[in-house]
C-alpha positions in Angstrom: 44.3 60.1 144.5 46.3 56.9 143.4 44.3 56.9 140.1 45.1 60.6 139.5 48.7 59.7 140.3 49.0 57.1 137.8 47.3 58.9 135.2 49.7 61.7 135.8 52.7 59.5 135.8 51.3 58.1 132.4 51.2 61.3 130.8 54.8 62.1 132.0 55.8 58.7 130.2 53.9 59.7 127.1 55.8 63.2 127.2 59.3 61.7 127.8 58.9 58.9 125.2 57.5 61.7 122.7 60.1 64.2 123.2 62.9 62.4 121.6 60.8 61.6 118.6 60.0 65.2 118.1 63.5 65.9 118.2 64.4 63.3 115.7 61.8 64.9 113.3 63.2 68.1 113.9 66.9 67.0 113.2 65.7 65.0 110.1 63.9 68.1 108.9 67.1 70.3 109.0 69.3 70.1 106.1 72.6 68.6 107.1 76.0 70.6 106.2 79.0 68.8 106.6 82.0 70.9 107.0 85.9 70.4 107.2 88.0 72.9 108.6 89.1 74.2 105.3 85.5 74.3 103.7 84.9 76.4 106.8 87.3 78.8 106.2 86.5 79.2 102.8 82.8 79.6 103.6 83.6 82.4 106.0 85.8 84.5 103.3 82.6 84.2 100.8 79.9 84.9 103.3 81.5 86.8 106.5 79.6 90.0 107.2 83.0 91.9 107.9 84.7 90.8 104.5 81.6 91.8 102.8 81.7 95.2 104.2 85.3 95.7 103.5 84.6 95.1 99.8 82.1 97.6 99.7 84.5 100.1 101.6 87.3 99.5 98.8 84.6 100.5 96.5 83.5 103.6 98.3 87.4 104.5 98.5 87.8 104.0 94.7 84.9 106.3 94.2 86.3 109.0 96.2 89.6 108.7 94.3 87.7 108.9 90.9 86.1 112.0 92.3 89.4 113.5 93.4 90.6 113.0 89.7 87.6 114.4 88.2 88.6 117.8 89.5 91.9 117.5 87.5 89.9 116.9 84.2 87.8 119.3 82.1 84.5 120.3 83.4 81.9 121.0 81.1 78.4 121.9 81.4 75.4 123.6 79.6 72.3 125.5 79.8 69.4 126.8 77.9 67.8 130.1 79.4 64.7 132.1 77.9 63.4 134.7 79.9 60.8 137.9 79.7 62.4 140.6 81.7 62.3 144.7 82.0 65.5 146.6 83.3 65.7 149.7 85.4 68.3 151.8 83.7 68.7 154.1 86.5 70.1 151.5 88.6 73.2 151.2 85.8 74.0 155.0 86.2 71.4 156.5 83.6 69.2 158.8 85.5 65.7 160.2 84.1 67.2 163.2 82.7 69.7 161.7 80.5 67.2 159.0 79.2 65.1 161.7 77.7 68.0 162.5 75.4 67.3 159.1 74.2 63.7 159.6 73.9 62.8 157.4 76.8 60.1 158.8 79.1 60.9 156.3 82.1 63.7 154.4 83.6 62.1 151.1 83.4 62.3 149.4 79.9 59.5 147.8 78.0 59.3 144.3 78.4 61.8 142.3 76.1 62.9 138.6 75.6 66.2 137.1 75.9 67.2 133.8 74.9 70.6 132.3 75.7 72.0 128.7 74.8 75.5 128.2 76.0 78.2 125.6 77.1 80.8 126.5 79.8 84.0 124.7 80.5 86.8 124.9 83.5 90.0 123.1 83.1 92.4 123.3 86.2 96.0 124.0 84.7 97.8 123.9 87.9 96.9 123.1 91.2 99.2 121.4 93.5 96.4 120.9 96.3 94.2 119.1 94.0 97.1 116.8 92.7 97.9 116.0 96.2 94.3 115.4 97.1 94.2 112.9 94.3 97.5 110.9 95.1 95.9 110.9 98.9 92.5 109.3 97.5 94.6 106.9 95.8 96.4 105.9 98.8 93.0 105.5 100.6 92.1 102.9 98.1 95.3 101.1 98.9 94.6 101.4 102.8 90.9 100.0 102.1 92.3 97.0 100.2 95.0 96.4 102.9 92.5 96.5 105.7 90.2 93.9 103.7 93.0 91.6 103.6 93.6 92.0 107.4 89.8 91.5 108.0 89.9 88.4 105.9 92.9 87.0 107.8 91.1 87.9 111.0 88.1 86.1 110.0 90.2 83.2 109.0 91.7 82.9 112.3 88.3 83.5 114.0 86.4 80.7 112.1 89.4 78.4 112.8 89.4 79.0 116.4 85.6 78.6 116.5 85.7 75.5 114.5 88.5 74.2 117.3 85.9 75.2 120.1 83.2 73.3 118.4 85.4 70.2 118.2 86.4 70.8 121.8 82.7 70.8 122.5 82.1 67.7 120.9 84.8 65.9 122.5 83.3 67.0 125.8 80.0 65.4 125.2 81.7 62.1 124.0 83.8 62.2 127.3 80.5 62.7 129.2 78.9 59.8 127.4 82.1 57.9 128.1 81.8 58.8 132.0 78.1 57.7 132.1 79.1 54.2 130.5 81.5 53.7 133.1 79.4 54.9 135.9 76.5 52.3 134.8 79.2 49.5 134.4 80.5 50.3 137.9 77.0 50.6 139.4 76.1 47.2 137.9 79.3 45.7 139.7 78.2 47.5 142.9 74.8 46.1 142.5 76.4 42.8 141.9 78.6 42.9 145.1 75.8 43.8 147.2 73.8 40.9 145.9 76.8 38.6 146.7 76.8 40.2 150.2 80.2 41.8 149.8 79.2 45.5 149.1 76.6 47.7 151.1 73.9 50.0 150.0 76.0 52.7 150.7 78.3 51.8 147.9 75.4 51.4 145.4 74.1 54.8 146.4 77.6 56.5 145.7 77.6 55.0 142.2 73.9 56.3 141.5 75.0 59.7 142.9 78.1 59.6 140.5 75.8 58.6 137.5 73.6 61.4 138.2 76.6 63.7 138.4 77.6 62.5 135.2 74.2 63.0 133.3 74.1 66.6 134.5 77.5 67.2 133.2 76.5 65.7 129.9 73.6 68.1 129.8 75.7 71.0 130.4 78.5 69.4 127.7 75.3 69.4 125.1 74.3 72.8 125.7 77.6 74.1 125.4 78.1 72.0 121.9 74.9 73.6 120.5 76.2 77.1 121.5 79.6 76.3 120.0 77.9 75.3 116.6 75.6 78.5 116.7 79.0 80.7 117.0 80.3 79.0 114.3 77.4 79.3 112.0 77.1 83.1 112.7 80.8 83.4 111.9 80.4 81.8 108.6 77.3 84.0 107.9 75.2 81.0 106.8 71.5 80.1 108.0 71.0 78.9 111.1 68.5 76.2 110.2 71.0 73.6 109.2 72.5 70.6 111.0 76.3 71.1 111.2 78.6 68.2 111.1 82.5 68.6 111.6 84.4 66.2 109.6 87.9 67.1 111.2 89.1 65.9 114.5 91.0 67.5 117.6 94.1 65.6 117.4 97.9 66.5 117.9 100.4 67.1 115.1 104.1 67.4 115.3 105.4 71.1 114.8 108.9 71.9 114.3 110.4 74.1 117.2 110.6 77.8 116.1 113.2 80.6 117.1 111.5 83.8 118.1 114.0 85.7 115.8 112.6 83.9 112.7 109.0 84.0 113.6 109.6 87.9 114.2 111.4 88.3 110.8 108.7 86.6 109.1 105.9 88.5 111.0 107.5 91.7 109.9 107.7 91.1 106.5 104.2 89.3 106.0 101.7 91.0 108.8 99.7 93.1 106.5 98.7 95.5 109.5 102.3 97.0 109.2 101.7 97.5 105.6 98.4 99.0 106.4 99.9 101.4 108.9 102.7 102.4 106.5 100.2 103.5 104.1 98.1 105.3 106.7 101.3 107.3 107.2 101.4 108.1 103.5 98.1 109.0 103.6 98.4 111.5 106.4 101.6 113.0 104.7 99.7 113.5 101.4 96.9 115.1 103.1 99.1 117.6 105.0 101.0 118.2 101.5 97.4 119.0 100.0 96.4 121.2 102.5 99.7 122.9 102.7 99.6 123.4 99.0 96.5 125.6 99.2 99.2 128.3 100.1 100.2 128.4 96.5 98.8 130.0 93.7 96.6 128.2 91.1 95.8 128.5 87.3 92.8 127.5 85.5 91.1 128.1 82.1 87.6 129.2 81.8 85.5 129.7 79.1 81.9 129.7 77.2 80.4 129.6 73.9 76.7 129.8 72.8 74.0 131.7 71.2 72.1 134.7 72.3 69.5 137.0 71.1 66.0 138.7 72.0 64.6 135.8 69.8 65.5 132.1 69.0 66.0 132.8 65.3 68.1 135.9 65.8 70.3 134.8 68.2 74.1 135.3 67.4 77.2 133.2 68.5 79.1 134.6 71.3 82.2 133.5 73.4 84.4 134.1 76.3 87.8 132.6 77.2 90.2 133.4 79.9 92.9 132.5 82.3 92.2 132.7 85.9 95.2 133.2 88.3 94.4 132.6 91.9 96.3 133.8 94.7 95.3 133.1 98.3 96.1 135.8 100.7 93.9 135.5 103.8 91.1 133.2 104.7 91.0 134.1 108.5 93.1 131.5 109.6 91.0 128.6 108.5 93.7 127.1 106.4 96.5 127.1 109.1 93.8 125.6 111.4 93.5 122.5 108.8 97.3 122.3 108.6 97.8 121.8 112.2 95.2 119.4 112.4 96.6 117.5 109.6 100.0 117.7 111.1 98.8 116.3 114.4 97.4 113.2 112.3 100.6 112.8 110.5 102.2 112.4 114.3 99.3 110.3 115.4 100.0 107.5 112.7 103.6 107.6 113.5 102.8 106.8 117.2 100.5 104.1 115.9 103.4 102.8 113.8 105.2 101.9 116.9 102.2 100.4 118.7 101.4 98.1 116.0 105.0 97.0 115.5 105.1 96.2 119.4 101.6 94.4 119.0 103.0 92.1 116.4 105.9 91.2 118.5 103.8 90.8 121.5 101.3 88.4 119.7 104.4 86.4 118.1 106.1 85.8 121.5 102.9 85.0 123.4 101.9 82.5 120.4 105.2 80.6 120.7 105.2 80.5 124.5 101.5 78.8 124.2 102.4 76.5 121.6 105.4 75.3 123.4 103.4 75.1 126.7 100.3 73.4 125.0 102.8 71.0 123.2 104.0 69.7 126.8 100.5 69.9 128.1 99.5 67.4 125.6 102.0 65.1 126.3 101.4 65.4 130.3 97.6 64.8 129.8 98.3 61.7 127.8 100.5 60.4 130.6 97.6 61.6 133.2 95.1 59.5 131.3 97.0 56.5 131.2 97.8 56.6 134.9 94.0 57.4 135.6 92.8 54.6 133.9 95.4 52.2 135.6 94.4 53.5 139.1 90.5 52.9 138.0 91.5 49.4 137.0 93.2 48.9 140.3 90.5 50.5 142.3 87.7 48.2 140.4 89.8 45.1 141.0 90.3 45.8 144.9 86.2 46.4 144.9 85.2 43.3 143.1 87.5 41.2 145.3 85.9 42.7 148.3 89.4 44.2 149.6 87.7 47.7 149.9 84.5 50.0 149.5 83.7 51.8 146.3 85.4 55.0 147.7 88.5 54.2 145.7 86.5 53.3 142.6 84.4 56.8 142.8 87.8 58.7 143.3 89.3 57.1 140.5 86.3 57.7 138.1 86.7 61.5 139.2 90.3 61.0 138.1 89.4 59.6 134.9 86.8 62.3 134.1 89.4 65.0 135.1 92.0 63.4 132.8 89.5 63.3 130.0 89.0 67.2 130.3 92.8 67.6 130.6 93.5 65.9 127.4 90.5 67.8 125.4 91.9 71.0 127.0 95.3 70.5 126.1 94.6 69.2 122.5 92.3 72.4 122.1 95.0 74.8 123.1 97.6 73.2 120.8 95.5 73.4 118.0 94.4 77.1 119.0 98.0 77.9 119.6 98.9 76.7 116.0 96.3 79.1 114.5 97.2 82.2 116.6 101.0 81.5 115.7 100.0 81.5 112.0 97.8 84.6 112.6 100.6 86.4 114.3 103.3 85.4 111.7 100.9 86.3 108.7 100.8 82.8 107.5 97.2 82.0 108.1 96.7 81.0 104.6 99.4 78.4 104.6 98.0 76.8 107.8 94.6 75.7 105.8 
């Protein structure tokens, strides 16, 4: 059994020593991608799926506008027809007794051929409904373009936040590594104190427990670090088979205080969502005008020109041309139903306009509050870190002098770890609030 246990230990040793080597080989095989925050934003604009889909939506809206405009232009078509047929003359009011006078013995004619080659055209001279429908389609192109701009700005803000989250995850890993390094130093101190007869085995055990806890927290932080990178890669729209290296840092920048009135004024002038909703209201109004205009008469020009005959070589040129004045009278109430439906859409867009305006105001005020609070949190976290390190120094000196057990040391370790976390979280909230405020004011491009 001892031999078997030794063999198992040997296998475990081989596995644990070879695993890092395999991980290193895999990391070396993956191409490295170094990204600053600005680079990440640009990559997202170029590759993000939502941005690309909105570009296609613009193309679709433009095609719909072209289709509506085509209804106002001349529509020309042509055909060539050759057929062999017979005709029942009785069906045209010529009974058999009257046909006898023409020397015909039956109502159905002998087979004959007809060849017809003809071009036809239709030109709408006046149709207010078609004109308004075309204007509505053009406004739809504007709406699609503005929606694409909204999506682009949303993607910029989202990628910025994901980049900041990845930086936070990096700092968390560094903090856990610092915690482990500190635990190892304090464990060595406890063992030295025990060897000198000043500390007890319980002091050593406490530090060993603290070290293992920090190792556990490091594993959790490393997992969160990889997850944050995967989320960022997904938002960028690039291949997952890259080793992402972030070149920016999570740091504090001085920000001038901003008044709510000034920020709201800037947001009302620059937020594309408000312009989108204004164009949606215009689109709904034009759609209503188009449907309502169906009540009005319309005028169109129709004509054709071609050659017809019983043989191609005997065909003669014929034509027809005329004006069609169409007056809608009654369609079973279908038109009135569409008018009521479109009027409801106009009212809905007016309601949404108020909602969008309120949402912009809410986002600006929340972003300002969060920025002010996070700025204060950064200052408080720095002071807390300074005090936690001072507490640790005092506790370590007292333990080294044999004045107390290392309970004070482990408590100070916990305080330092908490202070590191508070500092990281405060910096994250500060940088995230800067992005959110820029997004709320419609100035996200200026931030990067």
